[in-house]
C-alpha positions, 0 to 999 in steps of 0.5 A, spaced: 750 672 194 750 669 201 756 665 204 755 659 208 761 660 212 758 660 220 760 666 224 765 665 230 763 667 237 767 673 239 770 669 245 772 663 240 775 668 235 779 671 241 781 665 244 784 663 237 788 669 236 791 668 243 793 661 240 796 664 234 800 669 238 803 663 242 805 660 236 800 654 237 800 649 231 794 648 227 792 641 229 791 644 236 788 650 234 783 646 230 781 641 237 780 647 241 776 650 236 772 644 236 771 643 243 769 651 244 764 651 238 761 644 241 760 647 248 757 654 245 752 650 241 750 646 247 750 652 252 745 655 246 741 649 246 740 649 254 738 656 254 733 655 249 730 649 252 730 653 259 726 659 255 721 654 252 719 652 259 
């Protein structure tokens, strides 16, 4: 059976761990995660497009 839970990039996971240590509230962690995940996706697409050329 497969889970539909997306894998978290190790750097994003590390950042969330640091936010936890700092005592950051869940809403802030969610916002940081959203921006980092978006950045990761954009960078991945950019690299993919440059490799397709």
